[in-house]
Every structure is written in structure tokens, then in C-alpha cells.
PASEBA-1860 file (N, C-alpha, C; in nm, 3 decimals):
! residues 119
1> XXXXXXXX> 0.674/-1.873/-0.214/0.557/-1.793/-0.181/0.603/-1.661/-0.119 ~ 0.554/-1.551/-0.171/0.591/-1.420/-0.119/0.499/-1.384/-0.003 ~ 0.557/-1.337/0.104/0.479/-1.289/0.218/0.498/-1.138/0.232 ~ 0.389/-1.069/0.255/0.391/-0.924/0.272/0.345/-0.890/0.413 ~ 0.422/-0.808/0.481/0.388/-0.768/0.617/0.381/-0.616/0.623 ~ 0.263/-0.566/0.660/0.243/-0.421/0.671/0.260/-0.376/0.815 ~ 0.310/-0.257/0.832/0.319/-0.193/0.963/0.285/-0.046/0.948 ~ 0.250/0.015/1.061/0.231/0.159/1.062/0.089/0.208/1.081
9> XXXXXXXX> -0.009/0.119/1.074/-0.146/0.162/1.096/-0.167/0.211/1.238 ~ -0.256/0.309/1.252/-0.279/0.366/1.385/-0.404/0.452/1.383 ~ -0.437/0.504/1.499/-0.544/0.603/1.514/-0.479/0.741/1.511 ~ -0.531/0.828/1.426/-0.473/0.962/1.412/-0.586/1.063/1.392 ~ -0.561/1.185/1.433/-0.661/1.289/1.414/-0.659/1.342/1.272 ~ -0.772/1.393/1.230/-0.780/1.454/1.097/-0.674/1.563/1.083 ~ -0.612/1.565/0.966/-0.503/1.659/0.941/-0.366/1.604/0.975 ~ -0.363/1.490/1.040/-0.236/1.430/1.080/-0.173/1.348/0.969
17> XXXXXXXX> -0.063/1.282/1.003/0.013/1.204/0.906/0.042/1.065/0.961 ~ 0.058/0.972/0.870/0.101/0.836/0.903/0.187/0.785/0.790 ~ 0.274/0.693/0.824/0.357/0.628/0.722/0.337/0.478/0.735 ~ 0.289/0.417/0.630/0.274/0.272/0.624/0.394/0.211/0.553 ~ 0.436/0.097/0.603/0.546/0.026/0.539/0.505/-0.117/0.512 ~ 0.565/-0.174/0.410/0.537/-0.313/0.373/0.667/-0.378/0.329 ~ 0.696/-0.492/0.387/0.817/-0.566/0.351/0.778/-0.701/0.293 ~ 0.840/-0.735/0.183/0.816/-0.863/0.116/0.928/-0.959/0.150
25> XXXXXXXX> 0.892/-1.081/0.185/0.991/-1.185/0.213/0.959/-1.308/0.131 ~ 1.059/-1.395/0.120/1.039/-1.516/0.040/1.028/-1.487/-0.108 ~ 1.091/-1.377/-0.150/1.078/-1.336/-0.290/1.167/-1.421/-0.378 ~ 1.107/-1.495/-0.467/1.182/-1.573/-0.565/1.143/-1.533/-0.706 ~ 1.049/-1.438/-0.714/1.005/-1.390/-0.843/1.053/-1.247/-0.861 ~ 1.042/-1.203/-0.982/1.068/-1.062/-1.008/0.939/-0.987/-0.980 ~ 0.942/-0.903/-0.877/0.823/-0.825/-0.844/0.815/-0.705/-0.935 ~ 0.705/-0.691/-1.001/0.685/-0.577/-1.091/0.624/-0.462/-1.013
33> XXXXXXXX> 0.495/-0.454/-1.008/0.432/-0.344/-0.936/0.406/-0.380/-0.790 ~ 0.420/-0.280/-0.705/0.379/-0.291/-0.565/0.282/-0.177/-0.539 ~ 0.197/-0.197/-0.441/0.101/-0.090/-0.417/0.023/-0.107/-0.290 ~ -0.065/-0.012/-0.269/-0.153/-0.009/-0.153/-0.297/0.001/-0.198 ~ -0.379/-0.079/-0.132/-0.523/-0.076/-0.153/-0.586/-0.056/-0.016 ~ -0.711/-0.017/-0.014/-0.780/-0.002/0.114/-0.925/-0.047/0.103 ~ -0.977/-0.086/0.217/-1.116/-0.129/0.222/-1.180/-0.074/0.348 ~ -1.280/0.009/0.328/-1.356/0.065/0.439/-1.476/-0.026/0.467
41> XXXXXXXX> -1.530/-0.022/0.587/-1.646/-0.107/0.621/-1.760/-0.087/0.523 ~ -1.810/-0.198/0.471/-1.923/-0.192/0.379/-1.890/-0.150/0.239 ~ -1.762/-0.133/0.210/-1.721/-0.090/0.077/-1.627/-0.190/0.014 ~ -1.612/-0.180/-0.116/-1.520/-0.268/-0.187/-1.376/-0.219/-0.170 ~ -1.285/-0.312/-0.184/-1.143/-0.275/-0.180/-1.113/-0.185/-0.300 ~ -1.037/-0.079/-0.275/-1.005/0.015/-0.382/-0.856/0.045/-0.386 ~ -0.810/0.080/-0.504/-0.671/0.116/-0.522/-0.642/0.250/-0.455 ~ -0.528/0.257/-0.388/-0.482/0.384/-0.330/-0.366/0.438/-0.413
49> XXXXXXXX> -0.263/0.354/-0.429/-0.146/0.397/-0.506/-0.065/0.275/-0.546 ~ -0.002/0.283/-0.661/0.087/0.177/-0.706/0.217/0.237/-0.758 ~ 0.320/0.153/-0.760/0.450/0.196/-0.811/0.515/0.078/-0.881 ~ 0.568/0.102/-0.999/0.633/-0.005/-1.073/0.781/-0.013/-1.035 ~ 0.849/-0.114/-1.087/0.989/-0.133/-1.055/1.076/-0.019/-1.108 ~ 1.027/0.053/-1.210/1.105/0.166/-1.262/1.062/0.298/-1.202 ~ 0.972/0.292/-1.103/0.936/0.412/-1.029/0.812/0.486/-1.078 ~ 0.745/0.434/-1.176/0.623/0.499/-1.224/0.513/0.481/-1.120
57> XXXXXXXX> 0.443/0.589/-1.091/0.341/0.585/-0.985/0.202/0.614/-1.040 ~ 0.103/0.568/-0.965/-0.037/0.592/-0.999/-0.112/0.609/-0.869 ~ -0.197/0.711/-0.862/-0.271/0.740/-0.740/-0.420/0.750/-0.767 ~ -0.498/0.712/-0.668/-0.641/0.740/-0.673/-0.660/0.891/-0.664 ~ -0.762/0.940/-0.733/-0.786/1.085/-0.732/-0.804/1.137/-0.590 ~ -0.863/1.056/-0.504/-0.896/1.101/-0.369/-0.773/1.124/-0.282 ~ -0.658/1.072/-0.322/-0.538/1.086/-0.239/-0.428/1.166/-0.307 ~ -0.448/1.204/-0.430/-0.345/1.280/-0.502/-0.312/1.409/-0.428
65> XXXXXXXX> -0.183/1.434/-0.415/-0.139/1.555/-0.345/-0.128/1.537/-0.196 ~ -0.179/1.428/-0.142/-0.173/1.403/0.002/-0.088/1.282/0.036 ~ -0.094/1.180/-0.048/-0.021/1.055/-0.024/0.095/1.043/-0.122 ~ 0.203/0.980/-0.076/0.318/0.955/-0.162/0.363/0.811/-0.142 ~ 0.375/0.740/-0.253/0.423/0.602/-0.248/0.569/0.599/-0.289 ~ 0.645/0.513/-0.221/0.786/0.497/-0.255/0.824/0.351/-0.242 ~ 0.937/0.318/-0.299/0.974/0.176/-0.306/1.126/0.162/-0.304 ~ 1.171/0.056/-0.239/1.312/0.018/-0.240/1.320/-0.118/-0.306
73> XXXXXXXX> 1.361/-0.121/-0.430/1.365/-0.248/-0.504/1.464/-0.347/-0.444 ~ 1.574/-0.298/-0.395/1.677/-0.387/-0.340/1.628/-0.458/-0.214 ~ 1.544/-0.387/-0.136/1.495/-0.445/-0.011/1.354/-0.503/-0.025 ~ 1.295/-0.487/-0.142/1.157/-0.533/-0.164/1.061/-0.475/-0.060 ~ 1.070/-0.346/-0.043/0.980/-0.276/0.048/0.906/-0.165/-0.026 ~ 0.791/-0.132/0.025/0.713/-0.022/-0.029/0.653/0.055/0.088 ~ 0.647/0.184/0.075/0.595/0.268/0.182/0.489/0.362/0.127 ~ 0.402/0.406/0.216/0.299/0.503/0.180/0.299/0.613/0.285
81> XXXXXXXX> 0.341/0.731/0.245/0.337/0.846/0.333/0.203/0.915/0.315 ~ 0.129/0.924/0.424/-0.006/0.981/0.416/-0.010/1.110/0.498 ~ -0.037/1.219/0.432/-0.047/1.349/0.497/-0.188/1.404/0.484 ~ -0.218/1.503/0.565/-0.350/1.568/0.561/-0.462/1.465/0.561 ~ -0.453/1.373/0.654/-0.550/1.263/0.658/-0.690/1.315/0.690 ~ -0.787/1.246/0.630/-0.927/1.280/0.647/-1.002/1.161/0.706 ~ -1.115/1.185/0.773/-1.192/1.071/0.826/-1.228/0.969/0.718 ~ -1.248/1.014/0.596/-1.282/0.920/0.488/-1.164/0.834/0.444
89> XXXXXXXX> -1.047/0.859/0.497/-0.932/0.772/0.471/-0.933/0.651/0.563 ~ -1.025/0.648/0.659/-1.033/0.535/0.751/-1.064/0.407/0.676 ~ -0.979/0.307/0.696/-0.994/0.179/0.625/-0.885/0.084/0.671 ~ -0.899/-0.040/0.629/-0.788/-0.134/0.640/-0.705/-0.119/0.512 ~ -0.577/-0.098/0.527/-0.487/-0.078/0.414/-0.410/-0.207/0.387 ~ -0.410/-0.248/0.264/-0.346/-0.372/0.224/-0.231/-0.345/0.128 ~ -0.121/-0.412/0.151/-0.008/-0.408/0.060/-0.027/-0.515/-0.047 ~ 0.014/-0.482/-0.168/-0.001/-0.575/-0.281/0.128/-0.579/-0.362
97> XXXXXXXX> 0.160/-0.698/-0.409/0.276/-0.714/-0.498/0.237/-0.801/-0.615 ~ 0.273/-0.758/-0.732/0.244/-0.834/-0.854/0.376/-0.882/-0.912 ~ 0.380/-1.011/-0.940/0.504/-1.070/-0.989/0.476/-1.151/-1.115 ~ 0.582/-1.175/-1.189/0.573/-1.252/-1.313/0.685/-1.355/-1.313 ~ 0.649/-1.481/-1.331/0.750/-1.586/-1.335/0.705/-1.693/-1.433 ~ 0.790/-1.723/-1.529/0.758/-1.825/-1.631/0.624/-1.795/-1.696 ~ 0.602/-1.669/-1.725/0.480/-1.623/-1.791/0.355/-1.639/-1.707 ~ 0.372/-1.666/-1.581/0.257/-1.678/-1.491/0.256/-1.553/-1.403
105> XXXXXXXX> 0.139/-1.490/-1.395/0.125/-1.370/-1.312/0.079/-1.409/-1.173 ~ 0.142/-1.348/-1.075/0.108/-1.373/-0.935/0.063/-1.243/-0.870 ~ -0.025/-1.257/-0.773/-0.082/-1.144/-0.701/-0.075/-1.178/-0.552 ~ 0.007/-1.104/-0.478/0.024/-1.131/-0.335/-0.033/-1.018/-0.253 ~ -0.089/-1.053/-0.135/-0.151/-0.955/-0.047/-0.100/-0.970/0.096 ~ -0.089/-0.858/0.164/-0.059/-0.860/0.306/-0.188/-0.882/0.385 ~ -0.172/-0.888/0.517/-0.287/-0.915/0.604/-0.367/-0.790/0.635 ~ -0.312/-0.674/0.604/-0.383/-0.549/0.627/-0.342/-0.481/0.756
113> XXXXXXX> -0.349/-0.349/0.756/-0.323/-0.270/0.876/-0.430/-0.162/0.886 ~ -0.483/-0.143/1.006/-0.596/-0.052/1.026/-0.548/0.092/1.039 ~ -0.610/0.179/0.961/-0.588/0.323/0.973/-0.723/0.385/1.010 ~ -0.724/0.456/1.122/-0.846/0.522/1.167/-0.817/0.670/1.184 ~ -0.896/0.753/1.117/-0.878/0.898/1.124/-1.000/0.957/1.195 ~ -0.976/1.017/1.309/-1.086/1.075/1.386/-1.106/1.221/1.348 ~ -1.230/1.264/1.355/-1.262/1.403/1.317/-1.252/1.497/1.436
END
């Protein structure tokens, strides 16, 4: 069973920066994509950014140009550098890892880390 632990959430002023990190442990599968999702109060969880094992990235339109996702395949870690933060970025941010083993797809989630952006 893969466990994901996020760190880095905090309270920050608008225009500030934060870096979220996620470390995967207990990895016995080949992890394909890793990424970040977020959920604001009263809203559905949404994709923020993903990165594949070969480095291909995908971003939500709302964060393009402000957020950067990176990954260390050897350490099974993924990070999200968030710049020019806005109050609408306030949410719980979740780390996600997708793995494939014996033709079975797995979807792992972290417990979430709170990001609050004050205006």
C-alpha cells in the first residue's frame, strides 16, 4: 500500500509563495503520474497539476504561469511551487499518485494540507 504525506501548507498573503511537497512510501508499484488536486469549501475536488514519469506536465488553466510541478522519480516525491498566490487558491491540497501493477490501476491519495491565502 502506497502512503502519501504532504507538507508545506500554510497561511500566506496574496502575492506570496508556498512550496508543497509530497513523499510516497511503501512503493511496490511503478508509479506513473503524480499530481496535486485541491478542494475548496463547498466545491468539488479539482485538478491543479500533474506530472508523468517522463516529465510531461499538465496544469489547470487557473494556475498556469503561477504554479510549477516537479518530481523526483528516484525518491518518489512530487512538489508544487506556488507563486503569485490568490485568495481563490485557498483550499485543501491533496497529493495523488497513479500506479499500474499486473494490469490493475491504483489511485492513492494523501491526507491533504491546508493552503490559506489572505487578501
